ROPAVO-904664 format. One record per residue (C-alpha): x, y, z; residue number from 1. Coordinates in steps of 0.1 Angstrom, whole numbers, plus 5000, padded with zeros to 4 digits. Layout:
// residues N
+------+------+------+-----+
:   px :   py :   pz : seq :
+------+------+------+-----+
:    X :    Y :    Z : NUM :
...
+------+------+------+-----+
END
This chain:
// residues 168
+------+------+------+-----+
:   px :   py :   pz : seq :
+------+------+------+-----+
: 2898 : 6549 : 1021 :   1 :
: 2880 : 6576 : 1003 :   2 :
: 2907 : 6576 : 0976 :   3 :
: 2902 : 6538 : 0971 :   4 :
: 2864 : 6543 : 0967 :   5 :
: 2869 : 6571 : 0943 :   6 :
: 2895 : 6553 : 0922 :   7 :
: 2875 : 6520 : 0921 :   8 :
: 2840 : 6534 : 0919 :   9 :
: 2831 : 6516 : 0887 :  10 :
: 2844 : 6483 : 0901 :  11 :
: 2824 : 6487 : 0934 :  12 :
: 2792 : 6496 : 0915 :  13 :
: 2797 : 6465 : 0892 :  14 :
: 2803 : 6442 : 0922 :  15 :
: 2772 : 6456 : 0940 :  16 :
: 2751 : 6453 : 0909 :  17 :
: 2763 : 6418 : 0903 :  18 :
: 2755 : 6408 : 0939 :  19 :
: 2720 : 6423 : 0935 :  20 :
: 2714 : 6404 : 0903 :  21 :
: 2725 : 6371 : 0918 :  22 :
: 2704 : 6377 : 0949 :  23 :
: 2674 : 6384 : 0926 :  24 :
: 2681 : 6352 : 0906 :  25 :
: 2684 : 6331 : 0937 :  26 :
: 2652 : 6346 : 0952 :  27 :
: 2632 : 6341 : 0920 :  28 :
: 2644 : 6305 : 0918 :  29 :
: 2632 : 6298 : 0953 :  30 :
: 2598 : 6315 : 0946 :  31 :
: 2594 : 6295 : 0913 :  32 :
: 2602 : 6262 : 0930 :  33 :
: 2578 : 6270 : 0958 :  34 :
: 2551 : 6279 : 0933 :  35 :
: 2558 : 6247 : 0913 :  36 :
: 2555 : 6226 : 0944 :  37 :
: 2522 : 6242 : 0952 :  38 :
: 2509 : 6235 : 0917 :  39 :
: 2520 : 6199 : 0919 :  40 :
: 2503 : 6194 : 0953 :  41 :
: 2471 : 6210 : 0939 :  42 :
: 2473 : 6186 : 0909 :  43 :
: 2478 : 6157 : 0932 :  44 :
: 2448 : 6166 : 0954 :  45 :
: 2426 : 6171 : 0923 :  46 :
: 2436 : 6136 : 0910 :  47 :
: 2429 : 6120 : 0943 :  48 :
: 2395 : 6137 : 0946 :  49 :
: 2384 : 6126 : 0911 :  50 :
: 2395 : 6090 : 0917 :  51 :
: 2378 : 6089 : 0951 :  52 :
: 2345 : 6100 : 0936 :  53 :
: 2347 : 6074 : 0908 :  54 :
: 2357 : 6047 : 0932 :  55 :
: 2328 : 6056 : 0955 :  56 :
: 2305 : 6053 : 0925 :  57 :
: 2320 : 6019 : 0918 :  58 :
: 2316 : 6008 : 0954 :  59 :
: 2279 : 6019 : 0953 :  60 :
: 2274 : 5998 : 0922 :  61 :
: 2289 : 5968 : 0939 :  62 :
: 2268 : 5973 : 0970 :  63 :
: 2237 : 5975 : 0948 :  64 :
: 2246 : 5942 : 0931 :  65 :
: 2253 : 5926 : 0964 :  66 :
: 2218 : 5934 : 0976 :  67 :
: 2204 : 5921 : 0943 :  68 :
: 2222 : 5888 : 0948 :  69 :
: 2209 : 5886 : 0984 :  70 :
: 2173 : 5887 : 0971 :  71 :
: 2173 : 5862 : 0943 :  72 :
: 2149 : 5835 : 0956 :  73 :
: 2163 : 5812 : 0929 :  74 :
: 2155 : 5836 : 0901 :  75 :
: 2179 : 5846 : 0873 :  76 :
: 2197 : 5879 : 0876 :  77 :
: 2208 : 5899 : 0846 :  78 :
: 2240 : 5918 : 0852 :  79 :
: 2250 : 5944 : 0826 :  80 :
: 2286 : 5954 : 0821 :  81 :
: 2295 : 5984 : 0843 :  82 :
: 2330 : 5997 : 0837 :  83 :
: 2330 : 6030 : 0857 :  84 :
: 2366 : 6038 : 0848 :  85 :
: 2364 : 6069 : 0826 :  86 :
: 2381 : 6092 : 0852 :  87 :
: 2408 : 6066 : 0858 :  88 :
: 2415 : 6062 : 0821 :  89 :
: 2418 : 6099 : 0816 :  90 :
: 2441 : 6103 : 0846 :  91 :
: 2462 : 6073 : 0840 :  92 :
: 2491 : 6093 : 0825 :  93 :
: 2491 : 6114 : 0858 :  94 :
: 2491 : 6084 : 0882 :  95 :
: 2527 : 6092 : 0890 :  96 :
: 2515 : 6121 : 0912 :  97 :
: 2503 : 6095 : 0937 :  98 :
: 2526 : 6077 : 0961 :  99 :
: 2535 : 6040 : 0957 : 100 :
: 2508 : 6027 : 0981 : 101 :
: 2481 : 6048 : 0965 : 102 :
: 2491 : 6037 : 0931 : 103 :
: 2491 : 6000 : 0941 : 104 :
: 2456 : 6003 : 0957 : 105 :
: 2441 : 6022 : 0929 : 106 :
: 2455 : 6000 : 0902 : 107 :
: 2443 : 5969 : 0920 : 108 :
: 2408 : 5982 : 0923 : 109 :
: 2405 : 5991 : 0887 : 110 :
: 2422 : 5959 : 0875 : 111 :
: 2397 : 5939 : 0894 : 112 :
: 2369 : 5960 : 0881 : 113 :
: 2381 : 5953 : 0846 : 114 :
: 2382 : 5915 : 0854 : 115 :
: 2348 : 5914 : 0871 : 116 :
: 2327 : 5911 : 0840 : 117 :
: 2349 : 5884 : 0826 : 118 :
: 2346 : 5865 : 0859 : 119 :
: 2308 : 5868 : 0858 : 120 :
: 2307 : 5856 : 0822 : 121 :
: 2327 : 5826 : 0832 : 122 :
: 2303 : 5820 : 0861 : 123 :
: 2273 : 5822 : 0838 : 124 :
: 2261 : 5791 : 0821 : 125 :
: 2241 : 5811 : 0795 : 126 :
: 2257 : 5806 : 0760 : 127 :
: 2239 : 5837 : 0747 : 128 :
: 2255 : 5859 : 0774 : 129 :
: 2289 : 5845 : 0765 : 130 :
: 2284 : 5854 : 0728 : 131 :
: 2272 : 5890 : 0731 : 132 :
: 2294 : 5898 : 0762 : 133 :
: 2272 : 5928 : 0772 : 134 :
: 2252 : 5912 : 0799 : 135 :
: 2255 : 5881 : 0821 : 136 :
: 2227 : 5860 : 0834 : 137 :
: 2234 : 5846 : 0868 : 138 :
: 2212 : 5817 : 0879 : 139 :
: 2200 : 5815 : 0915 : 140 :
: 2224 : 5787 : 0924 : 141 :
: 2254 : 5809 : 0913 : 142 :
: 2242 : 5840 : 0931 : 143 :
: 2261 : 5834 : 0963 : 144 :
: 2294 : 5829 : 0943 : 145 :
: 2287 : 5862 : 0924 : 146 :
: 2278 : 5879 : 0956 : 147 :
: 2311 : 5868 : 0973 : 148 :
: 2331 : 5880 : 0943 : 149 :
: 2315 : 5914 : 0946 : 150 :
: 2321 : 5915 : 0984 : 151 :
: 2358 : 5907 : 0980 : 152 :
: 2362 : 5933 : 0952 : 153 :
: 2343 : 5959 : 0972 : 154 :
: 2369 : 5954 : 1000 : 155 :
: 2397 : 5963 : 0975 : 156 :
: 2378 : 5993 : 0962 : 157 :
: 2372 : 6006 : 0998 : 158 :
: 2409 : 6001 : 1006 : 159 :
: 2418 : 6022 : 0976 : 160 :
: 2393 : 6049 : 0987 : 161 :
: 2407 : 6048 : 1022 : 162 :
: 2443 : 6052 : 1010 : 163 :
: 2434 : 6081 : 0988 : 164 :
: 2416 : 6099 : 1016 : 165 :
: 2447 : 6099 : 1038 : 166 :
: 2464 : 6133 : 1034 : 167 :
: 2437 : 6144 : 1010 : 168 :
+------+------+------+-----+
END
């Protein structure tokens, strides 16, 4: 046996060296994949937190409008356009980090938010508001309809927040 080792010493060192290199490559690959997975999860959590904060701000705006519509006493209400979607637009290329249900809920909430002003303009009978498209004047008789639109949209926004908060 000693003769075999002595005669094939270079071969044995090469095989052991090769095995060591392969073990190192495999080990580094696993470490890199684990690090990458942690980075992706951190990115996902950051995206969710940012969207939650923006959606909460949107929900608060809807709640404020709902309370305004409740206290009209027949008066006109001026509603200014409120997009509240800067974070969403900046994170849109990264929406793929969310799961399918989260994506569906978030997209629905923001799509309805984009449509809200158009719906209010159509509800308004003020020609001037239709022309400048920055504000909408809702008369007292349409306040209940506008309030119900906001209530329904608020439900969708809250569903999106709730879905994002799962496994935050």
